[in-house]
C-alpha positions as CSV (number, residue, x, y, z in Angstrom):
1,M,-32.6,12.2,-26.5
2,F,-29.1,12.6,-25.9
3,W,-28.2,9.1,-27.1
4,W,-30.7,9.3,-30.1
5,Y,-28.9,12.3,-31.2
6,F,-25.1,10.7,-30.3
7,G,-26.3,7.2,-32.3
8,Y,-27.7,9.8,-35.2
9,T,-24.6,12.1,-35.6
10,I,-22.3,8.7,-35.7
11,G,-24.4,7.0,-38.1
12,L,-24.0,10.3,-40.3
13,W,-20.0,10.0,-40.0
14,Y,-20.2,6.9,-40.8
15,F,-22.3,7.4,-44.0
16,G,-20.0,10.1,-45.0
17,C,-16.8,8.1,-44.5
18,H,-18.3,5.6,-46.5
19,A,-19.2,8.1,-49.4
20,C,-16.0,9.6,-49.7
21,A,-14.8,6.2,-49.7
22,L,-17.1,5.0,-52.6
23,V,-16.0,8.4,-54.4
24,L,-12.7,7.7,-54.0
25,S,-12.9,4.4,-55.5
26,H,-14.6,5.0,-58.3
27,R,-12.4,8.0,-59.0
28,L,-9.6,5.3,-58.6
29,T,-11.3,3.1,-60.7
30,C,-10.8,0.0,-58.6
31,T,-12.3,-1.4,-55.4
32,H,-11.0,-0.9,-52.2
33,Y,-11.7,-1.7,-48.5
34,L,-13.0,1.1,-46.4
35,C,-10.0,1.2,-43.8
36,T,-7.6,0.7,-46.8
37,L,-8.7,4.5,-47.9
38,L,-8.1,6.5,-44.8
39,P,-4.8,7.3,-45.6
40,E,-6.4,9.4,-49.0
41,L,-8.9,10.4,-46.7
42,E,-6.7,11.6,-44.4
43,L,-5.0,13.4,-47.2
44,A,-8.1,15.2,-48.7
45,Y,-8.8,16.3,-45.3
46,K,-5.2,18.1,-45.1
47,T,-5.2,19.4,-48.2
48,S,-8.8,21.0,-48.1
49,I,-8.9,24.6,-47.9
50,H,-10.9,25.6,-44.5
51,S,-14.0,28.2,-44.6
52,T,-13.0,30.0,-41.7
53,T,-9.1,30.3,-42.3
54,N,-8.7,30.2,-45.9
55,K,-6.1,27.4,-45.4
56,T,-5.3,23.9,-45.1
57,P,-5.0,21.7,-42.0
58,A,-1.5,20.8,-43.4
59,I,-0.7,24.3,-43.6
60,L,-1.9,25.3,-39.9
61,E,-0.1,22.5,-38.3
62,K,3.3,21.8,-40.7
63,G,3.9,24.8,-42.6
64,W,3.5,22.6,-45.8
65,N,0.8,20.7,-48.1
66,P,1.7,17.0,-48.7
67,K,1.2,15.7,-52.4
68,L,0.5,11.7,-51.4
69,P,0.1,10.1,-48.1
70,Q,3.7,9.2,-47.6
71,D,4.7,12.6,-47.5
72,S,3.6,12.8,-44.4
73,L,6.1,10.1,-43.2
74,R,9.1,12.0,-43.6
75,K,12.1,10.8,-41.8
76,D,14.0,14.4,-41.7
77,L,10.9,16.3,-39.9
78,V,10.0,15.8,-36.4
79,E,6.1,15.8,-36.4
80,I,5.5,16.3,-33.0
81,H,1.6,17.6,-32.6
82,P,2.1,20.4,-29.7
83,T,-0.8,18.8,-27.7
84,A,1.5,15.9,-27.9
85,A,4.7,17.5,-26.8
86,S,2.9,19.3,-23.7
87,F,1.2,15.9,-23.0
88,K,4.7,14.4,-22.9
89,G,6.7,17.0,-20.7
90,M,3.7,16.9,-18.4
91,I,4.2,13.1,-18.1
92,E,7.9,13.2,-17.8
93,K,7.9,16.2,-14.9
94,T,5.2,14.0,-13.3
95,R,7.4,11.2,-13.0
96,K,10.3,13.3,-12.3
97,H,8.6,14.6,-8.9
98,E,7.4,11.3,-8.2
99,V,10.6,9.9,-8.1
100,R,12.0,12.8,-6.4
101,C,9.3,12.6,-3.7
102,M,9.7,8.6,-3.1
103,E,13.5,9.2,-2.9
104,D,12.7,11.8,0.0
105,S,10.1,9.5,1.9
106,F,12.9,7.0,1.6
107,A,15.7,8.9,3.3
108,Y,13.2,10.3,5.6
109,A,12.3,7.0,6.9
110,K,15.8,6.0,7.0
111,D,16.8,8.8,9.1
112,K,14.4,8.5,11.1
113,W,14.9,4.9,12.1
114,D,19.0,5.3,12.4
115,K,18.2,8.1,14.9
116,S,15.5,5.8,17.0
117,H,17.3,2.6,16.2
118,A,19.7,1.1,19.0
119,T,21.1,-2.5,17.6
120,L,21.4,-4.9,20.9
121,H,24.3,-7.1,21.1
122,F,23.3,-10.0,23.2
123,K,25.4,-12.5,24.7
124,V,24.8,-16.0,26.4
125,G,24.1,-16.0,30.1
126,Y,22.3,-12.3,29.5
127,L,19.1,-11.9,31.2
128,V,16.0,-10.8,28.8
129,L,12.6,-10.5,28.5
130,V,10.5,-12.2,25.8
131,S,7.5,-10.8,24.3
132,T,4.2,-12.8,24.8
133,T,2.1,-11.2,21.7
134,N,2.1,-14.4,20.0
135,F,1.7,-16.6,23.2
136,N,-1.9,-18.8,23.2
137,K,-3.4,-20.7,25.9
138,I,-1.9,-18.9,28.7
139,K,-3.8,-19.3,32.2
140,G,-6.1,-16.8,33.3
141,F,-7.6,-13.6,31.6
142,K,-5.5,-12.3,28.0
143,K,-6.4,-9.0,29.4
144,L,-4.3,-9.4,32.6
145,K,-1.5,-11.4,31.1
146,Y,2.1,-9.5,31.1
147,S,3.7,-8.0,27.6
148,F,6.8,-9.9,28.3
149,A,8.0,-13.3,30.2
150,G,10.9,-13.4,32.4
151,P,13.7,-13.0,33.3
152,L,15.0,-15.9,30.9
153,V,18.6,-16.9,30.3
154,I,20.1,-17.1,26.7
155,K,21.3,-20.4,26.1
156,A,22.7,-19.9,22.8
157,L,22.7,-17.4,20.0
158,H,21.6,-18.0,16.4
159,G,23.7,-15.1,14.4
160,E,22.4,-11.6,14.8
161,N,18.6,-12.1,14.2
162,A,17.3,-14.9,17.3
163,V,18.7,-16.6,20.3
164,K,17.9,-19.5,22.2
165,V,16.2,-19.2,25.9
166,E,15.8,-21.3,28.5
167,L,12.2,-21.4,29.4
168,S,10.4,-21.8,32.8
169,E,7.6,-24.9,33.2
170,E,4.9,-22.2,32.4
171,F,6.5,-21.8,28.8
172,S,7.2,-25.4,28.9
173,N,5.2,-26.2,25.5
174,K,7.1,-23.4,23.7
175,H,10.2,-23.2,21.0
176,P,12.9,-21.6,22.7
177,T,14.3,-19.7,19.7
178,F,12.8,-16.3,19.4
179,P,13.7,-13.4,16.9
180,V,15.4,-10.7,18.4
181,S,12.4,-8.3,17.7
182,F,10.9,-10.2,20.3
183,I,13.8,-10.0,22.8
184,K,14.7,-7.2,25.2
185,P,17.4,-7.0,28.1
186,Y,16.2,-7.1,31.7
187,K,16.8,-4.5,34.2
188,S,16.7,-5.3,37.6
189,S,15.4,-2.8,39.8
190,D,17.1,-0.7,42.3
191,A,16.4,-2.6,45.9
192,E,17.1,0.7,47.3
193,K,14.9,3.0,45.7
194,F,12.5,0.4,45.5
195,P,12.5,-2.2,48.4
196,L,8.9,-3.4,48.3
197,R,8.8,-4.2,44.5
198,N,9.8,-7.5,45.0
199,K,8.5,-8.5,48.1
200,V,4.6,-8.2,47.9
201,P,3.4,-8.7,51.4
202,Q,1.5,-11.6,52.5
203,V,-2.4,-10.7,53.0
204,I,-4.4,-13.5,55.3
205,P,-8.0,-13.7,54.4
206,P,-10.2,-12.9,57.5
207,I,-11.5,-16.4,59.0
208,E,-15.8,-16.6,59.7
209,S,-15.8,-18.1,62.9
210,S,-17.6,-21.5,62.9
211,D,-19.7,-21.3,66.2
212,I,-23.5,-22.5,65.4
213,K,-25.7,-19.3,65.9
214,K,-29.1,-20.1,67.9
215,T,-32.4,-18.3,66.9
216,N,-33.9,-16.9,70.0
217,K,-37.2,-15.6,68.3
218,V,-39.5,-16.4,65.6
219,V,-41.2,-13.1,64.3
220,K,-43.6,-14.6,62.1
221,E,-44.1,-17.9,60.4
222,R,-46.0,-18.5,57.0
223,K,-47.3,-22.0,56.3
224,L,-46.8,-23.6,52.6
């Protein structure tokens, strides 16, 4: 029902505009297309007195009645509808608020990074640990592998962003150059505080006796 009513009202509006166009075309004693008569229709609408306000829409919006369609395009007047002006002001305030929020977020991230980030300077010969995040085909279970491999010795520096290390036989198939984000300095443990950290006691597994046991008695026998 709604769509029928909506289509019905749109049809009435179109036929009304078409009838006004026909009236204007007969009044102007010439034939025009409907779109070419829209300025005249707008002028007729703006200069017609409303039954409720007893004033024309042009008087209510601008304060004066145009005589011709081109009178509405005067360059010495600022013709901005109040609704459009308020919408533009809202858009400008929103844009300024977004810019301020982005600047505050960037400043907060930079301040947090500056407080928590410490630039590490490596030199040739330093002992470092290499992250095994991107290491594949490592023996054993993946969950049990170490997060870092090493300590490894730095052989060369590639600027401040990458280092070249001396890999062990276990990682000989890897490329020896790693970015600084995958490197962290190696700190040896204190032998006095942790005397058993590097010395793991060897546990000898128990050996079963190889004596052959003899059967003393058969309790029950079953034949198949």
